[in-house]
Structures are given as structure tokens and as C-alpha cells.
C-alpha positions in Angstrom: 120.1 100.9 122.6 122.9 100.7 124.8 124.0 97.7 123.5 123.7 98.9 119.9 126.0 101.8 120.8 128.3 99.7 122.3 128.6 97.4 118.9 128.6 100.9 116.8 131.4 102.3 118.4 133.7 99.8 115.7 132.6 100.9 112.4 135.9 103.6 112.0 137.9 101.6 109.9 138.0 103.9 106.8 137.6 107.7 107.1 133.8 108.0 107.4 131.8 111.3 106.7 130.3 112.9 109.9 127.1 112.0 108.9 128.1 108.3 108.9 129.8 108.7 112.3 126.8 110.2 114.1 124.1 108.7 112.7 125.4 105.0 112.4 123.3 103.3 115.2 120.1 104.6 113.8 121.0 103.9 110.3 121.6 100.3 111.1 118.0 100.4 112.6 116.7 102.2 109.5 118.0 99.6 107.1 115.9 97.1 109.2 112.4 99.2 109.0 110.8 97.5 106.3 111.5 94.0 108.3 110.6 95.6 111.9 107.4 93.1 111.8 109.6 89.8 111.1 112.2 91.4 113.8 109.6 91.5 116.2 108.4 88.0 115.5 111.4 86.4 116.0 111.9 88.4 119.5 108.4 86.8 120.4 109.2 83.1 119.0 112.4 83.8 121.3 110.9 84.9 124.2 108.2 81.9 123.9 111.3 79.8 123.6 112.5 80.8 126.9 109.3 80.8 128.7 108.8 77.0 127.5 113.0 76.4 128.8 111.4 77.6 132.2 108.7 75.6 132.1 110.4 72.7 131.1 113.5 73.2 133.6 110.8 73.5 136.5 108.9 70.5 135.8 112.2 68.7 135.7 113.4 69.9 138.5 110.3 69.4 140.3 109.9 65.8 138.9 113.7 65.0 140.1 113.0 66.2 143.7 109.8 63.9 143.8 111.9 61.3 142.8 114.4 62.1 145.6 111.6 62.3 147.7 110.6 58.5 146.9 107.6 58.9 144.8 106.2 56.5 142.6 107.3 56.5 139.0 103.4 56.7 138.0 103.5 60.6 139.5 106.7 61.4 137.7 106.2 59.7 134.4 103.2 62.1 133.2 105.6 65.4 133.7 108.2 63.6 131.9 106.3 63.1 128.9 105.4 66.7 129.3 108.8 67.7 129.1 109.1 65.7 126.1 106.7 67.5 124.0 107.9 70.6 125.6 111.7 69.9 124.0 109.6 69.3 120.9 108.0 72.2 120.6 111.2 74.1 121.5 113.0 72.6 118.9 110.3 73.7 116.2 110.0 77.4 117.4 113.9 77.4 117.5 113.9 76.4 113.6 111.3 79.0 112.9 112.9 81.7 114.4 116.4 81.0 112.5 114.2 80.8 109.1 112.8 84.1 109.8 116.2 85.8 110.7 117.6 84.3 107.3 114.9 86.1 105.5 115.3 89.2 107.3 118.9 89.1 106.4 118.4 88.1 102.9 115.6 90.9 102.2 118.1 93.2 103.5 120.8 92.4 101.8 119.2 92.6 98.5 117.9 95.9 99.1 120.9 97.5 100.4 122.9 96.3 97.3 120.6 97.2 94.8 120.8 100.8 96.7 124.5 100.8 96.6 124.3 99.7 92.6 122.5 102.8 92.0 124.4 104.8 93.7 127.8 103.8 92.1 125.7 104.6 88.9 124.9 108.2 90.1 128.3 109.1 91.2 129.8 108.1 87.9 133.3 107.4 86.6 134.7 110.5 88.6 134.1 108.6 91.8 135.5 105.3 90.2 138.4 106.9 89.3 139.9 107.9 92.5 138.9 104.2 94.2 140.2 100.8 93.9 137.9 98.4 92.7 138.7 96.1 95.8 137.5 98.7 98.1 134.4 98.9 96.4 133.8 95.1 96.2 134.5 95.1 100.2 131.8 97.3 100.8 129.2 96.2 97.7 129.9 92.4 98.4 131.2 91.1 101.5 130.5 94.2 103.7 126.9 93.6 103.0 127.3 89.7 103.6 128.8 90.5 107.2 125.5 92.2 107.9 123.6 89.0 107.7 124.5 88.0 111.4 123.7 91.5 112.4 120.0 91.6 111.6 119.7 87.8 111.5 121.1 87.2 114.6 122.6 89.9 117.0 119.6 92.4 116.3 116.7 90.1 117.6 119.2 88.4 120.3 120.0 91.5 122.2 116.5 92.5 122.4 115.9 88.7 123.9 118.7 89.2 126.3 117.9 92.0 127.7 114.2 91.0 128.3 114.6 86.9 129.1 116.1 87.6 132.6 113.4 89.6 133.7 111.2 86.8 133.7 113.9 84.3 134.8 114.7 86.8 137.6 111.2 87.3 138.7 110.3 83.4 138.6 113.8 82.7 140.9 113.0 85.9 143.1 109.4 83.8 143.9 111.1 80.6 144.5 114.1 81.8 146.6 115.4 85.9 146.6 118.9 85.0 148.1 120.1 82.8 145.2 118.4 85.1 142.7 120.3 87.9 143.8 123.6 85.8 143.9 122.9 85.0 140.5 121.9 88.4 139.4 125.0 89.9 140.3 127.1 87.2 138.6 124.8 87.8 135.3 125.4 91.6 135.6 129.4 91.0 135.8 129.3 88.7 132.5 127.4 90.8 130.7 129.5 94.0 131.4 133.0 92.7 132.6 134.4 91.9 129.5 133.9 95.6 128.0 137.1 96.1 128.8 138.2 94.3 125.5 136.7 96.7 123.4 139.2 98.6 123.0 141.4 96.1 121.5 138.4 94.7 119.7 138.2 98.1 117.7 141.7 98.5 117.0 142.0 94.9 115.6 139.0 94.9 113.6 139.8 98.0 111.5 143.3 96.2 110.7 141.3 93.4 109.9 139.1 95.5 107.4 141.7 97.5 106.3 143.7 94.1 105.4 140.8 92.6 103.6 140.4 95.8 101.1 144.1 96.1 100.7 144.6 92.2 99.6 141.4 92.4 97.4 142.4 95.5 95.7 146.1 94.2 95.1 144.5 90.8 94.0 142.0 92.4 91.6 144.9 94.8 90.5 146.5 91.7 89.8 144.4 89.5 87.9 143.5 92.8 85.7 147.4 93.3 84.7 148.2 89.2 84.1 149.2 89.9 80.6 151.6 92.5 81.8 153.3 90.9 84.7 153.8 87.9 82.3 155.3 90.1 79.7 157.4 91.9 81.9 158.6 88.4 84.0 157.0 90.1 87.0 154.6 87.1 88.3 157.0 85.9 91.3 157.6 89.5 92.8 154.1 90.1 92.6 153.2 86.7 94.5 155.4 87.7 96.7 153.6 91.1 97.6 150.0 89.4 97.2 151.5 86.4 99.6 153.0 89.1 102.2 149.3 91.2 102.0 147.5 87.7 103.0 150.0 87.0 105.6 148.7 90.1 107.3 145.3 89.2 106.8 145.8 86.3 108.7 147.5 87.8 111.2 144.6 90.3 111.7 141.9 87.6 111.8 144.1 85.8 114.4 144.4 88.8 116.4 140.8 89.0 116.1 140.1 85.6 117.0 142.1 85.8 119.9 140.0 88.6 121.6 137.1 86.6 120.7 138.2 83.7 122.7 139.0 86.3 125.5 135.9 87.7 125.4 134.0 84.4 125.5 136.6 83.0 128.1 136.2 85.7 130.3 132.6 85.3 130.1 132.2 81.8 130.6 134.6 82.2 133.9 132.0 84.4 135.7 128.8 82.3 134.8 130.9 79.4 136.0 132.1 81.0 139.2 128.3 82.1 139.8 126.7 78.7 139.3 129.6 77.1 141.7 129.1 79.5 144.0 124.7 79.1 144.0 125.7 75.5 144.2 127.7 75.2 147.4 125.7 78.0 148.8 122.2 76.2 148.3 123.3 73.0 149.1 124.5 74.3 152.5 121.1 75.6 153.0 119.4 72.4 152.0 121.7 70.6 154.9 120.2 73.2 157.1 116.9 72.4 156.1 116.1 76.4 155.0 116.0 75.6 151.3 114.3 72.1 150.0 115.7 70.0 147.4 113.8 70.6 144.2 113.6 74.3 144.7 117.5 74.1 144.6 117.5 72.1 141.7 114.9 74.2 139.5 117.1 77.2 140.7 120.5 75.5 139.5 119.0 74.2 136.2 117.2 77.9 135.7 120.6 79.3 136.7 121.8 77.7 133.1 118.9 79.4 131.6 120.0 82.8 132.7 123.1 82.7 131.1 122.2 80.9 127.7 121.0 84.3 126.2 124.5 85.6 127.3 126.2 82.7 125.6 124.1 82.9 122.2 124.7 87.2 122.3 128.6 86.9 122.5 128.4 83.7 119.4 126.5 86.9 117.4 128.1 89.6 119.0 131.6 89.4 117.2 129.5 88.6 113.8 127.4 92.1 114.6 130.8 93.8 115.4 132.1 92.8 111.6 128.9 93.9 110.1 128.6 97.2 112.3 132.4 97.9 111.2 131.6 97.4 107.9 128.2 99.7 107.9 130.7 102.6 108.5 132.4 102.0 105.2 129.0 101.2 103.4 127.4 104.4 104.8 130.4 106.5 103.8 130.0 105.6 100.2 125.9 106.2 100.3 126.7 109.5 101.9 128.9 110.8 98.9 127.0 113.3 96.8 127.3 112.4 93.0 129.1 115.4 91.2 126.3 115.2 88.8 122.4 114.9 89.7 119.2 115.6 88.1 117.8 119.2 88.6 114.4 118.8 90.3 112.5 119.9 87.3 114.7 118.2 85.0 113.0 117.8 81.2 112.6 114.1 80.4 111.4 115.4 76.6 114.1 114.9 74.2 115.5 117.8 72.5 113.5 118.9 69.0 117.1 119.0 67.2 120.3 117.0 67.9 122.5 120.2 67.7 125.3 120.9 70.2 126.5 123.3 71.3 129.5 124.5 73.7 129.9 128.3 74.9 132.7 129.9 76.9 133.3 126.2 78.7 136.2 126.0 81.3 136.5 122.7 82.9 139.7 121.3 85.3 139.5 117.8 87.0 139.8 117.4 90.6 137.2 120.6 91.1 139.2 122.6 88.8 142.6 121.8 89.7 143.5 120.0 86.7 143.0 122.2 83.7 141.9 120.2 80.9 139.6 123.2 78.9 139.7 126.8 78.8 137.1 128.9 77.3 136.0 126.7 75.1 133.4 127.7 72.2 131.8 125.9 69.2 128.4 124.8 67.7 127.6 121.3 65.7 124.7 121.5 63.4 122.2 118.9 63.4 123.1 116.2 61.0 127.3 117.8 60.9 130.2 115.4 61.0 132.6 117.9 63.0 136.3 116.2 64.1 138.3 117.2 67.1 141.8 116.7 66.9 144.8 117.9 68.7 148.0 116.4 70.7 147.5 113.9 73.9 146.2 115.8 76.5 144.7 118.4 74.3 140.9 117.9 76.0 139.2 116.3 73.3 138.3 113.5 75.3 137.4 115.4 77.9 134.6 117.3 75.6 132.8 114.0 74.9 132.9 113.3 78.8 131.0 116.5 79.3 128.5 115.9 76.8 127.8 112.8 78.5 127.5 114.4 81.5 129.8 112.3 83.6 131.2 115.9 84.8 129.9 119.3 84.7 132.1 122.7 83.6 132.9 125.0 86.0 132.0 128.1 83.9 129.9 128.1 80.5 127.2 126.1 79.5 127.0 123.2 77.0 123.5 122.8 75.2 121.7 120.4 73.4 118.9 121.5 71.3 119.2 124.9 72.5 118.8 124.0 76.1 121.2 123.1 78.6 122.4 119.7 79.1 121.5 120.9 83.0 117.8 120.7 82.5 117.6 117.3 80.9 117.1 114.2 82.7 120.3 112.3 82.6 118.4 109.1 81.3 116.6 111.2 78.6 120.2 113.4 77.6 122.0 109.9 77.7 119.1 108.0 75.5 119.9 110.6 72.7 123.8 110.0 72.5 125.4 106.9 71.9 129.3 106.3 72.1 131.9 104.2 70.1 135.3 104.8 72.3 138.5 103.5 72.1 138.3 101.1 75.0 135.4 99.1 74.0 133.8 97.4 77.1 132.3 93.8 76.6 130.4 91.7 79.5 131.2 88.3 79.9 128.1 86.8 78.3 126.9 85.7 74.5 127.3 88.2 71.5 123.9 88.7 71.7 124.0 89.6 75.4 126.5 92.1 74.5 124.6 93.9 71.7 121.2 94.1 73.5 123.0 96.1 75.8 121.4 99.2 73.7 118.0 97.3 73.2 117.4 94.4 75.4 114.2 93.8 73.4 115.9 93.8 70.0 115.2 90.5 67.7 117.5 88.1 66.8 116.7 89.3 62.9 117.6 92.9 64.2 120.7 91.9 65.8 121.7 90.2 62.5 120.9 93.4 60.3 123.0 95.5 62.9 126.1 93.2 63.0 125.7 93.5 58.8 125.8 97.0 58.7 129.0 96.9 61.3 130.7 94.3 59.0 130.5 92.2 62.1 127.9 88.9 60.8 130.5 87.2 59.1 133.2 86.7 62.1 130.1 86.3 64.3 128.6 83.4 62.1 132.0 81.7 62.4 132.5 81.6 66.3 131.4 78.1 67.6 128.0 78.9 68.7 127.5 82.0 66.5 125.5 85.0 68.3 125.5 82.4 71.4 129.1 82.4 71.9 130.0 83.3 75.2 133.2 86.2 74.6 134.7 85.9 78.3 135.2 88.9 80.2 136.0 92.2 78.3 135.3 90.4 75.1 138.7 89.0 75.7 138.4 85.8 73.4 137.8 88.4 70.5 140.3 90.6 68.7 140.3 94.5 69.1 138.9 94.9 65.3 136.3 92.2 66.2 135.1 93.9 69.9 134.9 97.4 67.7 132.4 96.1 65.0 130.4 94.5 67.6 130.4 98.1 69.3 129.5 99.5 66.0 126.6 97.2 66.1 125.5 97.7 69.5 125.4 101.8 68.4 123.3 100.8 65.4 120.8 98.9 67.5 120.5 101.9 69.8 119.7 104.3 66.7 120.1 107.6 68.5 120.4 111.1 66.8 124.2 112.1 68.1 126.9 110.0 67.9 130.3 110.4 69.6 133.2 108.4 68.4 136.3 108.8 70.8 139.3 107.5 69.1 137.4 104.3 67.6 140.2 103.1 65.4 143.5 104.0 67.4 143.9 100.6 68.7 143.6 98.3 65.4 145.8 97.4 62.7 145.3 99.0 59.2 143.3 95.9 57.7 140.5 96.3 60.5 140.7 100.2 60.4 139.4 99.9 56.6 136.5 97.4 58.1 135.7 99.6 60.5 135.8 102.7 58.8 133.5 101.4 56.4 130.7 100.5 59.1 131.6 104.1 60.7 130.7 105.9 57.4 127.4 103.8 57.7 126.6 104.8 61.1 127.5 108.7 60.4 124.7 108.5 58.1 121.9 111.1 59.2 123.2 111.6 62.7 125.0 114.9 64.1 128.7 113.5 64.9 131.8 114.2 67.1 134.6 112.7 66.0 137.7 112.6 68.4 140.6 111.5 66.5 144.2 110.6 66.7 144.9 109.1 63.2 144.0 112.2 61.0 143.4 110.2 57.7 139.7 109.0 59.1 138.7 112.8 59.4 139.7 114.0 56.1 136.4 114.0 54.6 134.8 115.6 58.0 132.2 118.6 57.5 135.0 120.7 60.0 137.8 119.8 61.8 138.2 121.4 65.4 142.2 121.7 66.5 142.5 121.6 70.3 145.6 122.7 72.1 145.9 122.9 75.7 142.0 122.9 76.3 141.7 125.7 73.6 140.5 125.7 70.1 143.7 127.2 67.8 142.2 126.3 64.2 139.0 125.2 62.9 138.2 124.6 59.3 138.5 121.6 56.4 141.3 119.5 55.9 142.5 121.6 52.7 141.9 124.6 54.5 144.1 123.8 57.3 146.9 122.2 55.5 147.4 125.5 53.5 147.0 127.0 56.8 150.2 125.3 58.0 149.7 125.3 61.7 149.2 122.6 64.2 147.2 120.4 62.2 149.3 120.3 59.3 152.2 119.7 61.8 150.2 117.1 63.2 149.5 115.3 59.4 153.1 115.7 58.3 154.5 113.7 61.3 151.9 111.2 60.7 152.7 110.9 56.9 156.5 110.7 58.1 155.8 108.0 61.0 
């Protein structure tokens, strides 16, 4: 445990939570709980390899001593054959141990990545908005990958390094306690002396990880904004910034490598000094007749075996160090408590009626520091088509986010079917709601893959039916491979209007009783708007619909229009009633007509 704690002292590259800071050693071990049987098997195999080495080197030293004493070849040859067989057995066991180690690491990485992904889903968009994508990728992808050496090599090797010397020194003491004591002193020195580099290693490892996260975030941000960079002719300046961050990372890596070599160099110097001193003192004793040549040869051969675990631990040490550093960031992520979670007794039964009610709801982002809604109250009856309009920043999209429970209000409550949203399991709640937003996200894959996001078991006929209703079938069939056409990340190979129609088809496939339209036509041209609006009108039929709109021409036929201003309801009624009232809605309509 001491060795593990030494490694885990270097995890704090970010601002880790108290839970991660105080329990990281045990939590790293806890990650391997399901693989302890395999880890112990790898340790036992490693110890078996050590015992084979002891036997092999003892027989080799004895055989060489016999040859120096003039023994016949027929006496030595069987011993050499046994040594050859031991070498083959040792190689096979070593291979088997390495394979077990990689299986251990692979299993832990798969389980941990799944756990991180599920936790990120639970954290939701509120958390993601406060983090850079590169930072999260660093923890979820590269950070998890670095744990391979920790679990596959360092952890088993640490146990082997602690146990192997017990066997070797016991045997050496039986052969010659004086040489055993000398080698033991240098062994302890080789294991502990390089620890003076720990503070430097910790500092440089923090810088290394910070440089990786910074470069990843900046590079991903640049790729996502590539069109903007080209439009503003800012590609070279951005490239210089990336180059600067890449140089910072390179310098950080070189400093880490320098410390690694210093660590290994100090260890090798101590080991070489110990072996040389043991050889010199042993040779003097052989000439004095107080030590036999074959014992000296066996001790010298085993002396190398004493230091071998340290060399192997050094090889895995800095990989394990990097893994433990990454583990701190991973645990910090996993320790983050979701703002929204299922209640212990959350209902999995859907509501009896798709009615929506906001009851004196107050909400602000950043835990209320940025007010968005104030004492908001309204009701939407089953099958009713209600529109939310207002100036930018009036709180319209916040209403949609609260309905999906991306956040919970600080005051008041929201009900679905007469029951608080908090009483429903999140999966049940969201299974009742479909959303078509302004910024439709399509995944890299085929058109069919993206349509099946809402219903993975949908047949080809069902896909085509939904696409026809969404006015999307014709343009999909015109694509190179139809529904099997790859559309690129975020649907980059499609126009804005085509992306929106696929989003509508996806919602039609989901077929939920409640529909949320958040600025669904605001980013398309007039021709596409007419096609999309026709599809949306079909989509609304028989559903409770809440429309968030900037283009007021799309809500003229709504059953009711609610006007928000600074998070409060200032008007409510049908289009013609609000026009006659001459309030904010009439002003907004007038402004759009003029524009």
C-alpha cells in the first residue's frame, strides 16, 4: 500500500474534489475489484517466473563452477539441458502473464468508459456547458487509456517487487549471509534513494496533463469553428496559437522524460555499484579460501535477479504515475453530483393525460445567479397548441429545458398529467416528449441510423412513411445511397432545411403525446420554411404542442399565444386578440413586417 500511495501522490493536476483527494488510492484498487482473481493470477505467475529464475541461475552457477573445477562435460550437460527447458518455460509463463495483464486492463477500461458515459448523461447539458470538450475527452478517452499500464503492469509488478526479494534474500542468506547483507543494503538504496525526485515529477506531471488538456480543447474548438476561421481569414493566427500550445506540450513531455531518465539513471548507478562491490569483495574472499567459486557465481547471477524487479517496476512506474494522475481527473468527474436525478420512488408509469402546468415557477442559471423565469404560471390542456413568443433572452428556451428536466426550478413546480415532473423517472418523462430544435444535431452515420435514434427497431417501411410525412423522402431518395447515405458529422452534407426535415421524421417515428418545437424554422429560408411548416402541421395533429417561435408568422394559428418578457408573462391570447391589444406582441409583429 505504501508503494500505491507514493504513486497516487501525483494525481492532483486539476482541482479535485475532497472525495477524490482523500480516497484515490483505495478507489484505484476498487476499480480493479472485479479483476482481483486475474491480478493475483498474474502475481503468482510472476513469482513462479522468479522461482524458475532462481533455480535456473543456481544450476547455471553451479555448472560453471564445476567446469572451473575440471568436471567432465557429461556431468555438466544434463544441467545445461535443464536450464534450457527452464528458459522455455519462463518465456511461456512471461507471455501468459502479459496477456492476462492486458485482459485485466482492457476489462477495467471498458467498464470505466461505460461508467463515465452514463455519468455524463446524468450530469446533462448544464454541466457540459461549463466544461471544454477537450477537457472531458482527456478524462474519458486518454485518461482511461493511461490506466492500462497502471492496472496491467504497475499494480501486479508492485506486488511482485515487494515479494520477490524475500525469496531471493532468504536463499542468498543460506548461501552467504555477508554478500546477502551487502546486496540488501544496495537494494533498499536503489528502491528508496530516487524518491527525492518525487516533487519534481509531481510538478512536471501536472504541467504535462494541463498542456494536453489545453491543446485538445483548443484543437477541437478550432476544428468545430473551421468555417468561421476561414471566413474571417484567421486560420494562420489560430494555427500559431495551436503551434504554441503544441510546443508547450512538447516541452512538458521532455521535462517528464528527463525526470524519468534521472530516476532510472540513479537506480542503475546504485545497482551497478552494489554488484561491483559484491563482485570485488567476493573475489577477495575466494582467493582467501573463505568462499567457493561456485557460490560466488551463484550469488553474482542472483544479484542481477534481485535488481530485476526494480528495473521492471521502473519501466512501469512512470506509466503508472501517469495513470494515477489521470485517475484524479476521472474521479473528480465521477464525483460531480448531477443537478437533476431520479427520486427514490420515481414513477415509471406515463401520465394518464398529456397536460402541462407551470405553477409559480422561478428559475435562474448558475444556481439562481442568472434569473431566467420569475413566478411563471400557465397551463396547456391535452391536444392544445400553445406558442411562446418574446424578445431574445425572455426565457422561452428555458421553459423547454425545464420541461425536459435538464434543470429543476428553484421555486414552484411543473406538472405533467397533474403530477410533478420530479415524481417521474427521467426515462419515463422524456419518453413522452419529442423535440425539434433550431440547432438539429445529426450524428455521423447514415440517414437511416439518424432516423432510428428515436426508434431503433423501426422497419424500412416505417422510416419511409415518417420521411414522407416530414416532406423528406424525395430528397433522401435523391442522395447517392438513399437512406444508407453517410451524412457526416452534424449532418454536414445536408442543407439546414434537409436536416430539419430529418429531425421532424425522427420525431414522427418516436410518436409521443407531447411535442416541443424550439425555433424549428428560424434557421431556414422561406422556401424551406413552407415545406417544413407543412410537415410540422401534420406533426402537431393530436398532440399537446408547445411552440417556441421567433418568426411570428408560424404561430398565427396557435390556440393560444403566451408572450414572455424578462421571464414573466406579459400577455396571453389568440393572435387577433393580441394584435388588437397593441402590446408587446403587436410591436413584435409590426417589427417583423417592417423588416
